[in-house]
C-alpha positions as CSV (number, residue, x, y, z in Angstrom):
1,M,22.8,-4.7,18.8
2,S,26.9,-4.3,18.8
3,I,28.4,-1.1,17.4
4,K,30.0,-3.2,14.6
5,E,26.3,-4.7,13.7
6,L,25.2,-1.1,13.8
7,S,27.7,0.3,11.4
8,E,27.2,-2.5,9.0
9,L,23.4,-1.6,9.2
10,I,23.6,2.4,8.5
11,K,25.9,1.9,5.9
12,L,23.4,0.9,3.4
13,N,22.8,4.1,2.9
14,P,25.5,5.9,1.2
15,L,25.0,9.7,3.9
16,F,26.3,6.9,6.4
17,R,29.3,5.1,4.5
18,N,32.1,7.0,5.4
19,I,31.2,6.9,9.3
20,T,33.6,4.8,11.4
21,P,32.7,2.4,14.1
22,E,34.3,4.8,16.2
23,E,31.9,7.8,15.2
24,I,29.1,5.3,15.7
25,E,30.2,4.6,19.4
26,Q,30.1,8.0,20.3
27,L,27.0,9.4,18.8
28,F,24.6,6.6,19.2
29,S,23.6,5.3,22.8
30,S,20.7,3.6,23.8
31,D,17.6,6.5,24.1
32,N,18.6,8.0,20.8
33,Y,17.7,5.4,18.2
34,R,15.7,2.2,18.1
35,I,14.7,-0.5,15.6
36,D,11.4,-1.4,14.9
37,K,9.8,-3.9,13.1
38,Y,6.3,-3.8,11.3
39,T,4.2,-6.2,9.1
40,K,2.9,-5.4,6.2
41,D,0.4,-3.3,5.3
42,S,0.6,-1.3,9.0
43,I,0.4,2.4,8.7
44,I,4.0,3.6,10.3
45,Y,2.7,7.6,10.4
46,F,-0.6,8.8,10.0
47,Q,-0.8,11.9,8.1
48,N,-0.1,15.3,10.0
49,E,1.9,13.7,13.0
50,K,5.1,14.6,14.1
51,C,8.1,13.6,11.9
52,S,10.6,13.1,15.1
53,S,13.4,11.0,13.4
54,L,15.1,9.9,10.4
55,D,14.4,6.6,9.8
56,M,15.8,4.7,7.6
57,L,14.9,1.1,6.1
58,L,16.3,-2.0,6.9
59,S,14.4,-4.4,5.1
60,G,11.0,-4.4,3.5
61,T,9.6,-2.1,1.1
62,V,7.8,1.1,2.4
63,V,5.0,3.5,0.5
64,V,4.2,7.1,0.8
65,Q,0.5,7.6,0.3
66,S,-2.2,10.1,-0.1
67,I,-6.2,9.2,-0.3
68,N,-8.5,12.0,-2.0
69,K,-12.2,12.8,-1.3
70,D,-13.0,10.4,-3.9
71,G,-11.2,7.4,-2.7
72,N,-8.3,7.6,-5.3
73,V,-4.9,6.9,-3.5
74,L,-2.2,7.9,-5.0
75,T,1.6,6.5,-4.3
76,I,4.0,9.6,-4.4
77,S,7.1,7.0,-3.1
78,E,8.4,3.6,-2.5
79,F,11.3,3.3,-0.2
80,A,13.4,0.0,-0.4
81,K,16.5,-1.3,1.8
82,G,19.4,1.3,2.3
83,D,16.8,4.2,1.8
84,I,15.5,7.0,4.4
85,I,12.5,8.8,5.1
86,G,11.7,12.1,7.1
87,L,15.3,14.2,6.2
88,N,13.3,16.5,4.4
89,L,10.8,17.2,7.4
90,L,12.8,16.7,10.3
91,F,14.2,20.0,10.3
92,S,10.9,21.6,9.2
93,Q,9.2,24.5,11.2
94,K,6.3,22.2,9.8
95,C,7.3,18.9,10.6
96,N,4.4,17.0,10.2
97,Y,4.0,14.2,7.3
98,P,1.7,15.7,4.8
99,M,0.8,12.1,3.8
100,T,0.0,8.6,5.0
101,I,3.6,6.0,5.6
102,I,2.6,2.7,4.8
103,S,4.5,-1.0,5.3
104,K,4.1,-2.7,1.8
105,S,6.0,-5.7,3.0
106,D,6.7,-6.5,6.3
107,S,9.5,-4.2,7.5
108,I,12.3,-3.6,9.5
109,I,13.6,0.4,10.5
110,L,16.3,1.7,12.2
111,H,14.4,5.3,13.8
112,M,17.5,7.7,14.6
113,K,16.9,11.0,16.1
114,K,18.0,14.2,14.9
115,E,20.6,15.1,17.3
116,I,22.4,12.5,15.4
117,I,22.3,13.9,12.2
118,I,23.1,17.6,14.0
119,E,25.9,16.3,15.1
120,L,27.1,14.7,12.1
121,S,26.6,18.1,9.9
122,M,28.7,19.7,12.4
123,R,31.6,17.0,12.5
124,K,32.0,15.8,9.3
125,K,31.8,19.1,5.8
126,D,31.2,15.8,3.7
127,F,28.2,14.7,5.6
128,L,26.8,17.8,5.3
129,L,27.3,18.4,1.8
130,M,25.8,14.9,0.9
131,V,22.6,15.9,3.3
132,L,21.9,19.3,1.4
133,Q,22.6,17.3,-2.1
134,Y,19.9,14.3,-0.7
135,L,17.2,17.3,-0.2
136,S,18.2,18.6,-3.2
137,D,17.5,15.6,-5.2
138,R,13.9,14.9,-3.5
139,S,12.8,18.3,-4.3
140,V,13.4,17.9,-7.9
141,L,11.9,14.3,-7.9
142,L,8.9,15.7,-6.0
143,T,8.2,18.3,-8.6
144,D,8.7,16.0,-11.7
145,K,6.6,13.6,-9.8
146,I,3.7,16.9,-9.1
147,K,4.6,17.7,-12.8
148,L,3.5,14.5,-14.3
149,I,0.1,13.8,-12.4
150,S,-1.3,17.8,-12.7
151,G,-3.8,18.3,-15.5
152,K,-3.0,15.2,-17.4
153,S,-6.3,12.3,-18.6
154,I,-6.1,9.1,-17.7
155,R,-5.2,8.2,-21.1
156,Q,-2.0,10.7,-21.3
157,L,-0.5,9.0,-18.4
158,I,-1.2,5.9,-19.9
159,L,0.8,7.0,-23.1
160,D,3.6,8.9,-21.1
161,F,3.8,5.3,-19.3
162,L,4.3,3.5,-22.0
163,T,6.7,5.8,-23.4
164,Y,8.5,5.3,-20.9
165,E,9.4,1.9,-20.9
166,Y,8.7,2.0,-24.6
167,H,12.4,3.2,-24.6
168,I,13.7,1.7,-21.4
169,Q,12.7,-2.2,-22.0
170,G,13.5,-1.7,-26.0
171,N,10.1,-3.5,-26.8
172,S,6.3,-2.4,-28.1
173,K,5.6,-5.3,-25.2
174,I,5.7,-3.5,-21.9
175,K,6.4,-6.1,-19.1
176,L,4.5,-4.8,-16.5
177,I,6.7,-4.6,-13.2
178,K,3.3,-3.3,-10.8
179,T,0.0,-4.4,-10.7
180,K,-2.6,-2.8,-12.5
181,K,-3.6,-1.9,-8.6
182,E,0.0,-0.3,-8.1
183,L,0.0,1.3,-11.2
184,A,-3.7,3.2,-10.6
185,E,-2.1,4.4,-7.2
186,K,1.0,5.6,-8.9
187,F,-1.4,7.4,-11.1
188,G,-3.6,8.5,-8.7
189,I,-6.9,7.4,-9.9
190,Q,-9.2,4.3,-9.2
191,R,-8.0,0.8,-10.6
192,T,-11.6,0.5,-12.4
193,S,-10.9,4.2,-14.3
194,L,-7.5,2.6,-15.0
195,S,-9.1,-0.2,-16.5
196,R,-12.0,1.2,-18.7
197,E,-9.2,3.4,-20.5
198,L,-7.2,0.3,-20.9
199,Q,-10.6,-1.4,-22.3
200,K,-11.2,2.0,-24.3
201,M,-7.7,1.7,-25.8
202,R,-7.3,-1.9,-26.4
203,E,-11.1,-1.3,-28.4
204,E,-9.8,1.6,-30.8
205,G,-6.6,-0.8,-32.0
206,M,-4.4,0.7,-30.2
207,I,-3.0,-1.7,-27.4
208,D,-3.5,-5.6,-26.3
209,Y,-2.8,-6.9,-22.6
210,D,-3.2,-9.5,-20.7
211,R,-1.9,-9.9,-16.4
212,D,1.6,-9.0,-17.2
213,H,1.9,-7.3,-20.0
214,I,0.6,-4.4,-22.4
215,F,1.3,-4.5,-26.1
216,I,1.5,-1.9,-28.1
217,K,0.2,-2.4,-31.6
218,D,1.1,1.1,-33.0
219,V,4.1,2.6,-31.8
220,A,3.0,6.4,-33.2
221,I,0.4,6.4,-30.4
222,L,3.6,7.4,-28.1
223,S,4.0,10.5,-30.3
224,K,0.8,11.7,-29.7
C-alpha cells in the first residue's frame, strides 16, 4: 500500500485529519502497522486478550459484547467505518479487553502500534488534545450506558427506548432500525424475554408491533 493510500485511509477518523502524507511516511513503517480482513461473526479479540494496537475500522461493522452466566448478550458499543478501537486500553496498566470484540459484518481493520500514537502526541499538540477529548467523551458515553441498564426492568428499558425514538422520529409509529435480537442485546437481555414483555404490553393495550415497527397506542405511557 502506498503512503498516499494510507494517508487517505487514516483520515477517515478526525484524530488523523491534520496528519500530512510526509508525517505518515516518517511514522509508518512495515513493522508498526498491518491491515487485516475479518469475516462476518469472527472474533477479533477475545475477552481478556491483551490490547497491543490502536485499530481503525476501514470498512464493515464491529461490536463489543459481553455474555453473562445466564447467556444474555449485552452489546456495549458498535463501531462503523472510520471509528477507532482500543485507545482507552492501549496505555493502561491493565490493557486487556474486558469484553469480546466481534466483526458484525465482513470488515477491514488497520492495526497501528502504540509507538505511532506516542510519536504523534509528542510532535503535535493538537493531536494530543484530540486524543484526550476522545477518551473523555468515550468515558461519558460508557457511564451513560451503565446508568441506562443498571437496575431497570425490561419494561422500563423498552419505555426509555420508545421515549427516545418518539422524540427523534416525531411519530408514534416507531420504525425499528435494529432487529429485535439486536435490541435485546442492547438491553443485555434474552431475545425471548424482550418478546414476552412486548407481548404483555400489547395485551395491556399499550403498544402494537410488527416486524419493522412498534406502534405507541397511548403516548401517555412514555411519561411513566
